[in-house]
Every structure is written in structure tokens, then in C-alpha cells.
N, C-alpha and C positions, 0 to 999 in steps of 0.2 A: 717534895710539889713546889715549886715557885708557884707566887699569888698569881692568879690571871692580871690583874693590872701591869705586873713585873714583865711578864711575858709581852700582853701588847704594846707596852713602853718600848722593851727593847724589838719587837718586832719592826713596829715604827720607826725608830734608827735607824735599824740595818736594811729597811726597805729602799732608803737612797733618797736620791729625789727630793721633790718637794717636801715630802712627808717626812724624809730624813731631817730637813734644814729645820723643820720648826719641833720643837722639844717640848714634849706635852707632859706634865707632871699631871698624876693623880694621887687626890688627897681624898680622905675621910675622914668627917666627924661627927659626932654626937649631935642632937638637936639644939644646944646648947655654945655649941662653937668649939668643945673640946676633940684636938686631933686625935684619932684613934687608927690612923694607917698612913704610913710616907714612905712612897714609892723610893726606889733610885733613882727617877726622871725627876721628882722633886726634891732630892739630896743635889744632884747635876745641875740645876735649874735657881737653887738658892743656899747650897752649902751647906745645910744642916742633916745630920744624921739623924736616922728614927729615932735612934735613942736619946736625943738631945729634944725634940719635939714632941713626941706623942705623950699626951696629957696634959699640955699646954694648950691653952686657948688659940687659935685661929687667927685671936685679934690682937696678939701680942706680936704677930709677926709683920703688920701693919707700920708702914712708915712713923715714925714718931711723930712727924709734924701734922698727921692724919687725925682726925676727931675719932676719939672711938667711938661715938656714936654711927658713926658711919659702919663699922664693922659687923655691930648689933642689927644695925636694919639689914643688912645682908643677909644675914645668919636668919634673920626672921625671915626674909621673903624665901629663903633657898629652902625653908622648911614647909612651904605651903607649895602647892600644888603646881603652882606658877614656875619655880626655879629662878637663878638669877643670873644674868649674862651683866659683865661690868669689868671695868677696868680700875685697877686697885695699886699703888702701889707698896711694895714691900721693902724690907731691910734684907742684904743678902748677910750671910756669917759673917763676910768679911768686911763688914761698913759699908757698902755702898748702896744705893736703893736701887729698886727693877720695878719697872713698871711692866702689870702684868695684867692678859686679859683672861676672865676667869667665868667655866660654865658650871654653875652649880644645880644641884637638882635633888629633892629626896629620895629616897629609895626605903624600902620598909626593912628595921632592925631584924637580921635572921634570928636571935637568941632575944626572951624577955619581952618582946614587942618594942615600942617606941619607934622613932627612926634615925635613920642615919644621912648624912647628906652627903654626897658623891660630888667631888671638884674634881676638875681639870682644867690646868693651869698653863700659859705659852706665853713666852715674852712678847710682849707687845709689841715692841716697834719690829720682828720677825714675822708676825701675824698680820702686819698691816701692809711688810713688803711681797708679803707672800699674795694676799688677797687683791694688790694691787697689779702684781704681774700676772696673775689670773685672769683678771678682769682686761687687761689689753690683752691677754693670749685668746680668752673666748670673744673677745670682741675682731678680733683679725680672724679668727677660725672660722665664726660664723659668718661675717660679712664680705670675708676677700673674694675678690674675682677669680684669684688665685687659688686651682687646684691644691688644697692639703691632705695631706696623711702622716700618719703617726705610725711606724713598726715595731715590734718586738725585735729582741738579737737572732729570732728565727722567721723573719722577715714576713710575719702576720700582721694582717692589718692588725690596728687596735683603733682607731680613730679614723673618719674621714670628713671634711665639711660637703656644704651642700656642693659647691662648686665642684670639687672632684667628684660627687654624685652623679650631679648635671654630663659630665667627661666620659664617663663609664657607662652610664645609662641605667644603672643598677642604685639598689638604696644601700644607706650604710648596712643594715643588718645583713647583706649579701656580700658583704666586705670582711664585717668582723671574724678572727679567727681563720682568713685563708691567705692563702700569697697569691703573687700578680700570675703566676705562670697558671696556677686554677683558676683562677676569675677570668683573666683575659689569654685567654691562648691565642688570639688571631694580632696581638703586638708582639714584639719583639722582648717579651719576657723573660726570656733565657737572658738578652746581654744585659736587661734591668739589673734582673738579681746579680747578677757578676758583678754590677758596677754599685750596688747598695752592700754588697759583702767586703770589698775594696774599703769601704767607707767606715765599714763597721770593723775594721782590722786594724788601719791605718789612724783611723780619726781625721784624715786628709778630706774633705768638703769636695766633693762631684759636681760642676757647673757645666748646666747644657749638655745635659747628655740627651739625645734625640729619641723619645718614643714613636715608635712610628705604626702603622696597621688599624686596625679597625675594632672598634667597639660597638655593644647592643645599643648606644645612645646614636650609633649612625652605620647601619651593618652595611652598606651599600657603598661607601665610599671611605678609601683610605685617605687618614689624617696624620698631622706630625704635631708633636709636643715638646718642651723645652721641660727638663728636669732638673733637679738642683737634690745633692740629699747631704744632711747633717748627721752627725753623730750625735745623740743624748746621752748624758753624762751625769752619773752623780756625783755627790760631791767628793768622792774619793777618787772622781774621774774614771771610774768603770764605768763600760757601757752599758745602757741600758735600755738603748732603742734606736729609731732612726725617724726623722724628721723629712719628708721629701715633699718641693711643690713642683706644679706643674703650670703652664703656661702653653695654652692652642697655639701654634704660629703656620699653622696652616694656610694661611692665606699668604702669609711672606713666603711660605714653603709651594706655593701650586709651583710651579714652573718645575720645580726639583722634582714633584711628584709626578709630573706627567710624566718628564723625561724619565725617571726611573720605571714608571710603568711601561713606558715605551723602551726599553733597555732591556725589560724580564720578557716584553711579546717578542720583539726582536730576537731573543736569545732560545726563546721557545721553537720560534719561527727556523732559526739557524740550527739547532737540535733536529727538528722534522726533516729537515732537509739533508740531514745526514745520515738519518737513522730511518726513515720512510721510504722505501723500494729499493731496498739493498738486493733484492734479488726480484724475477719475474713468478711470483708466487704467490697466488692468491690470495690463499690463509696466512703467509707471514708478512702481506703486505697489511692487511687490515690488522691484525695483531700488533704491529709497529705505530700503528694509526694510535690503538686503544691505549700501549703504553707510554705514548709521548705525552698524550693528555691528562695521563694521574698521575701526579697529580697536583701539576702545574696548572690544569685548569679544570678539572673536575675531582670528584671523589672514586668515581665509578663510570666505567664506559664501555659502553657495546659496540661494534660494528657490524654489518649487517648487509648483505648483496642479495641480488636478486635473484631467486633460487635456479633460474634460466640462464644466469650467468654463472654460477658455481656450478653446474653440471655440465657445463660448456655448450648447451642447447642456444637456438637464437633466442632474440629475446622474443618475449610474448605479446600477447595481442593487446598490452595497454593495462592498464589501471582501473577503469571502469567498474570491472567486479571484483575487484579486492587484488590483493597482491600476495605472492609466496617472497619470502625469505628468507637466506641459509645466516646463520649467526656463526660468522668466519673470525670476530676478534671481541676479547673481553680482559677487561681489568679494574680490578688486581683478580688474578684465578682464583685466591684462597684467601683466605683470613678474613673476609669483609660480610660482614651481615648482610649488608646491603647487595655485593654481587652473588652471594647467594640464592637471594631472590629472584635473581633475574637468570632467564633458558641459559644451558650450558652452551658451550661450542660445538659446532657439528649440528645444532635443532634445528629444523625448518618451522619458520613461523606464517600461519597463513591468517592475514587482515582482513577483513572486509572494506567495501570501498568506501565507508564513514569512519573509520579508524583513524587516527591523528596518523599512524604511521604512514596510511595510504595517503592522506591530506597530504604530508611532507612531502612526498615522491611526486605527486600528481600537479602539485603546484610549484617544484623545485624553489622552494624558501624554506627557509629557516623556521621551524616550529618551536617557537621559545612558550612557555610557562615562569614568567620570574617568580611567582611565588605559588607554589602547590599546596592547596587546602581541595578540601571535602568537597567543592564546587570545581575546584579545575579539573578533578580526576574525575569527573562524572561522566564523561562521553567514554574512556577508557575502559571505567568499571563495568561498564556493563556486556565487555570482552574477556577481562579479566581479573582477578583477584591482586592480580602483582602490585599497579598503585597504590590500593589502599595499605598494602602491608612494608610496601616502601614509602609509604606517608607516615605509619606508624614509627620506622626505623629511622626520622628526623630529615629524609629527603625533603629539603625545601623549595629547589629550584628545577629546572628540569629544560632539555633544548633538544630538538632534531635536528641535525644538519643535514642534506644531501648530499652526497657522492655525486660530482657533477661531472662530465669530462668529455672533451669536443661535442657536447649540445647533446649529449644522450643520460640519462640518468642510472647509476648503477648500482645504486643502496643508499644507504644512511649509516652516518653513526648518532649515538642516541649519548648525552652526558648528562651526571645527575652529580647536585651537588649538596651536601648535608653538614658541612664544617658550616661555623657561624661567622661566616665571612661575606656574608650576604646574597642576593641571587645573582645570578648571570645578568652581566651590564650590554650594553648596546656595545663598548669594548670586547668582552669576553665573546660575543656573538660573531663578530669581525673577526676575530683570533680563529674562533671554530671552523667559521668557513674557510680562510686559508689555509686550514692543516686541511680538512675535508678536501679541498680542491687538490692541493697536493699528492695525499692520496689517492684520490678518484684518478689521476691521470696516472701515477703508477698502476691502480688494479686495472683501468683499460689499456696500459700496454701489456697488464699480464694476460688480459683478455684477446689482446692481438696476439700478441706471443703463439699464446696455445692453437688460434685458429690460422697463425700462418706457419706452424708447425707442424700444425696436424695436417694443412692444404701439402705442405712439401711432401710429408711422408706418403699421402695416399697416392698422391701424382709418382712418388718414384715405388711406391709397392706394385702402383698399376702398371710401370713400364719394366718391371723387371719379369723375368720368363715365368710365365703363371704355371709352366707344364714343361717340364725338360724329358723329352723320351730317353730311353734306356738307348746309350750308345752302344754298340756291337763292342764284345768282348772289354767293356769297363766299365769300371763301377765307378759312381760318381756320388758325392755328397756336399750341398752349398746351405752356407746361412748367409743371414744381414741382419745387422743388429744395427737400429737407426741412434744417432747421436740422440744426447740429452739437451742440446742446448739448438735455438730454433735457425742461429747460425751456423750453424756445422751440418746440418741435414740437407741433402740432395743427392750427389756427387756420384755415387758408388754403385756399381753394376756390373754383375758378370752373365756370362749364357753359357750353353754347350751346345753347339751345331753339330748335325748329323751330316757327313759328306758322302759323293761318290764314291766307291772302291773300300767301305767299310770304314773310312775313315773319321774322327770325330775332333771339330775345332774347340780349342776354349778359349775363351776368350774375360778378360777383366779387366774394369778402368775407376778413373776417378775424375770427374770433373772439378777442377781447381775453383771452384767457384760454391755459394753455400745459397740453400733456401729454394722459390718455386726454380728461379732463373734455371739455377745447375740442374735442378732436375728434369728440367724441361729437354735443356740440349743435352745430358745423358739420354733420355726417350729417344734424340734423334741421332746420337752415335749408335744405341744399341741397336735401334729398325738398319741402320746403312750397315753394321758388322753382317747382323744376317743377310742381308739382300747381297753384298758383296763376297760372303764367305761363300754363297752357291754360285757365285763365277767361277770358281777353281782358281782364283787369282793365289798368286804367290804370295807370303805375309807380307814382304817388304811394300808390294805394291798395294796391299789394301790397304794398310796404314798410310803411305801418300794420298789414295781416294779420302782417309779421314783428317789428314793434315788440312786437303782443299778444303773437305766440308766445313771446318771451323771457322778457314779463314773467310768464307761465305758472309758468318754475322755480323752483323750491323754492329755489335758489342763484342770486342775480342775475347775468347776465350781460351784455356787450355786447358788439356785433361793428358793425365797418365793413361797410357795402355800396356798391357802387353797380349801376346795374342799366340798363342801354341797350334800348329796341326800335327795330329798324334796317327801314326799306324800301326794298331797294337796286336798285329800279326809281326814284322820285324821290332818293334819298340823302337823306331826311328819317332824323333817331336824334332819338329821345325819350330820355333821359337825366338818370337822377336818383340823387343822391350822398345816402349816408348818415353824413359826417365819413369817405369814403375819400377817400383820393390822388385829386387828378384825372385822368381820361385824356389822352392825347397823341394830336394827328392829324397825319399827314402827307400833304402835298400830291401830285398827282402832278408838280410841278414838285421834289419835294425837301423844300420848305417844312416845319418841323415846328415844334409849338406846344402849347401844355398851354391846354386847353380851359377859358376861364373859367365857371363852374358855381357856384351856392350849393353852398357845404359841405355844409349840412343836420350832424344832432347824429346819434350812432351810432347803430344799434337799441338798444333797451333803455331808453335814456333817458325816451322816452316824454313825451306832454304836446305837443309840438313838431310843426308841419306839416313834408311835405316838398315840394320844389319841383321841377317838371318845366321841363328847361329846352330847345328844340328846335332845332340843330343841322342845318344841311343839307351834306354832304359831296360832293366832287365824284367822278366814277367814277376808278375807280384811287385812292381816296385810301385811305389803312390807320389805321386805329382800334388805339390801345393800351390796355390794360386792364393793371393791375398791384396787389400789394400793398406794404404799405410797407418788405417786407424789401429791396427792390430800391433805394431811393435812400435810408433812413436807416442810419449806422454810426455808431458810438463815435466823439467827437471831430471827426466831420465835420457842417460846415452844411449844412441841408435844401435851403436855396435852390441851394447850389454844385453838390449831387448832382442839381437837377431840372436845371438847366445842363447838366450834362453829358451828363443821359441827353436832352435834346434834339438836343444835338450830336450823338451817335452816331445819333439818327433821322435827320441829313441826309445822311448819309455812305450810299450807293446798296446796296443788296443784293438779289442775285439772288432770292429769296427771302422769304418770313416765317419758315421753319424757321432760316437763317440769320439771319436778325436777331434772334431771339430765342436766339440762342446767343453773337451778339456782343455783346450786353447782360448776358446773365449772366456771360462771360467777362472784362468790363470794368468790370464794376457789383461784382462781387463774384470778386473774384479769389483771396480765401483761401476755407475754411469757413465758410459761411454762419452769423451772430448767428440770425437770424430764420428761419421760412419765406417761399419767395419763390414766388409763383403769378403767371405771364405769360399775357396771353390777346391773340393779333393779329388784326385780322380784315379783309380787304380787300374794298373795296365795288366789285361789277361789274367784276370785272377783264378779261373778254373784252373790255370797250367800249374800255378805253384803247391 
């Protein structure tokens, strides 16, 4: 086993750096100065092997010009409790003198009592140089206004000066053993470590690397530091760590910071303009607002709208008695301890008049708690345990922003911040208000859309036949399917009118317009058709009267129309088209075809005659009238759709109702892009 002093000396040499530069010899003597141990460090320092000096007096190694009494007095002092520190000149084995610094102290002998003197010796010149360098380094490290840090090769802090502690807002013991990404996650720590790894790998210093962000020293504001990194090496050029210096240049970079913050805000606003309001759906718009705000502005966001708005009712009586809100947006939806505390989507939340939620809605101003604490949550804590739980999870800043559009308060967005980036600032509030305003307009558009859609639908349904009497010897079935988009609702209708002589009139039309205006015109046309049909007019004359009625409108309107008079006894059908899709006929044997009739022009064009075509159908035949919503679809050829229609008509159907349902199921599998009206009539079904 190697002696302890040899191991210690070798370890010091292998450690590199300053400790490796200072070769320390370990020697032991008896009380009278006789050398009893001589390590490898002593041999390297003075050149003598152990066998050459063990047993000799330590005084023999002093420089020949030295006074012999000096050695005796030194060892006399070394045997006392005080020990000795001194500088002596010794003689190297090859004949040149060496000045040594020695540290000698007595230790009890392990055998047979007595005292052993343990001596540590080092080259005096090297020791003085190291002490001088250390003094300069310590003075610079302690007094420098520049932030200084020393890292190991794993980029863990080994030492930081007071200036850097002040910059980071953390004491030295919080730094030691930790990396920048662990200690300061709100600066560009990943980029910093990448630059430091480059210095360790190449040995080339990096100067003026910019650290940006916020530290606990100033968590409310972004700051900028200029950083320089230099690799530390041992005597053999091996990397043993890294030295970093940091200078705060925030004042010089203020304009740059403000411009950068402005760019970030503008980028978020631009993102909001693209991602918020992609549809006229309340829930989707609310969720889009929440998704845009996380994580750019907050760590968790909820979006709530008035319960009356969510259910489609008129706005309530006010907020004096409190308010009920429906949660329609929440981010993140999962994987967040903060979000898990908050009520889920779809939940209706009721707040009394004094609750912060109600106050924010009533005052129509943002409600901000910059620094959340026990005192700040006290008003809300009376109504819910959620605020206290949020505080436990690290939420330190809170903001509620009303959703306002066209002078109407629709709901509010609530933002929570838990990251160590400081509380919500005035700029953050301004940005949140802008995002909420954009979302509110979209929410209000959705509200108006639903109201317009419902109004048009109610108007149209009210003008469709409420009761269709059973015609003589004719079986009928009908369907109406409103469009899913407010811009498409309002123009389709059908009617069945009993005429004298056992005849029946079938009518179907489509006003070329949308919304309530189209529904109103449709109502006028349907009423006119009923009145004119009972005058026993020829079909072409009836269409001329309708054409004139449209010309009387203040705003031009067009409509397609198909009118037929059926005599169920003879099977004669007199059919007139005004730009409407051709009807289809199904023979008793199941053969289906589109009737080849002159297409005519839509009502409202004027100046063009209408042509009536007579067709005779066999008993048991079926006549199908429909509007273009059944056969027109985006990106699909109309001829292919008509072919599909006739194919479906060839398949047997137990009843006309089942036939209508089959057509709607197969030709409109998703939400309809346009209104669809169907009218099916089977002639003299009892004779088949």
C-alpha cells in the first residue's frame, strides 16, 4: 500500500491548476532532526532518493553558507506546540541552491513515544507567485462591479462574486452546484449553455454574448447582459472549467428591448387575428382565445360567456343580483395542475353581486391582481376554495378582462401566471384587452349569426305549408332541410294545392337570395301561387304573374320555380319550368328518368315566355320535385349528382316518406350547404 503522503502529493499534482503548479514535498524527522521519511515529492523537489537521506540530519541539506545554528533552532521550535513557518535555502543534489518555504509541526510518534516533526516544503518562488496571483484574483473577484462566475466542465456553478449574486437576485449557496438552466429558466439559458459548451470544446473565448430575460433581482422587467466566456485549463492544457463575466447593459439596450417587446406583442396580435374567429361557433371562438394566450401571455386561461348568451336567450336583467357564466374556453385542457383546479368546459358558474367576476363585468374594466397573496384572494375565498389552491400551486398574478363588443358585455377571460417572470404589467393588460376585444367581436358575430339564422329559419318555416290536405288519388310526401350557414337560409319552399275537378297543383321554388330577405320574398311568392292557382290560370300565365310580382320589388330578386297541374284520372301532367332543376319520374316498373323539359329562365328576369309541356304518367308513377340544394355540392359535377339521384330512385322504397329520407341521407350526408326542399307525389296509387 502506498504511503498516505505519497498519495496526497500525487493527487495534488494530478489535480492540475494552481494546486498542480505548487509541488509540495512531505518529509518527517525525529525530534533531533534525523530524517525518517522522504516522499516522492521531496525527491522531485531536491533530487535525492529516499535511501540517500533517510537517517541523515535535516540540517545537512541546508545551503553550505547557512549558519548551522539556524537548522537547530528551527527544529527546536518545530518540536514545540507552535510549529514553524520559515523560508530556508537548501542544496539540490545537482549542486544548485533552492529557496524553500517550509511548514513544520510536531505530531506524536506512533511507536515508543517521542515526537515526530512533519514538514511540508515547496519552492518559495512558485509559492510567492501563486499567492500574488491569488491575491489579485480574490481582489478582482470580490470588488469587481462586473459579475463573475466560475463553472466546472459540467457547467455547474463553482463560485460567483457578489456582483453576479446581485444581478441574479440569489445568494451564492443557491448557485453552487446548479446549472444556469436550472437556476434562471426565464433567461435564454439554453443558448447560454450552448455558447459555453462551444468554449469548452474549442478553447476559443466567446465575447459579448447577450443574456436576455428576467431574474429574481428584477422579476417585473426584461434586462440585457453582455457575457464573455473563457476556458480554464491546467498546466497540460486540459479544460478544468470556465470563467464567465457579465455586464448589465440594459440601459444601453432599452430601445432594443422595447422594440423587441413590441415585436412580440405585434406577433401575438397577428397570431390572434389569424387563429381567433375561424368560425361562427361560440365554443370554438372561446377556445381559440384561450389557446392563443397560453403560453405567450399566461400559464392558464379560461373564457366564460354569459349563460344567456350560451343558451341563445336574450340578455338577462343585469348584474345587480350576480351573474351566471358558462365556461366555453380553457387552456391548457390537460396536464396542468393549475388548469385542473379550474372548472371544466361546459360548467355553468354562478357568482354573487360582490364577487370579482361580477365586478369586472359590471365595471367593464380589467380586474388585475398583480401580486396574488392571502390578502388578495380573501374576497373570492369566501365563495370558493379554488383561489387558495391556486395560490398553493404557485399562481402569483391574476387578471380578468371583460369581453366587450358593440357596447355589450358578453363575458370575460381570466388569465393566471405562475412562471417566475413577474406579475402582469400594464403592457400585458393592454395586450390582453386587445386579444379579448378581437375575440369579443367574433363572439358577438356568432351571437348575431345564431339570431339571424334562427330568425330566418322561423320565418321560412312559418311560410311553408302548415297543413297539406290529401289530394284526390295522389299520395304526397315532403321534406325541408335548412342550411347550416346563415348566408344560405331562407329561399326554398314547396306547396300542394287542391284544384277544381279533382286536379292537384304541385309547386316548388327557390328564391335566389339568403337570410330573412329571401325568406320574406319566398313568403310573398308562395302566397301569390296559392291565390293564382285557384283562378284556374294556365301554368305559363301563372308564372307571368309571379314574374311581374318580382318586378314590383324595390330590390331586384330572382327565383327559380316549377309548377305542375296533375289530373290523376288521366295521368296528364302539365309542367312549366322557370330555371328550376328538372323533375324526375319513376315508372311503376322502377325505371327512373329526368324529364326533358324546356328549362326556362328564373322569375324576375322578365321578357321571356314560359313554355308548358304535357306529359302523361302511368298509374302508380312517382313524380319528384326538388330544389338545387339536393344535387349541387362544392367540387362535384352536377351531372354526376343527377345520375346518382336517378340511381337512388330506381331502388324500391316501401313508401314515399322512406324514399325522401333515403335521398336526404345519401345526397346530403353532412351539414347542408344550402336549403333543400323535396316534394314527391305518387299518382292514383290505389290502381297499381
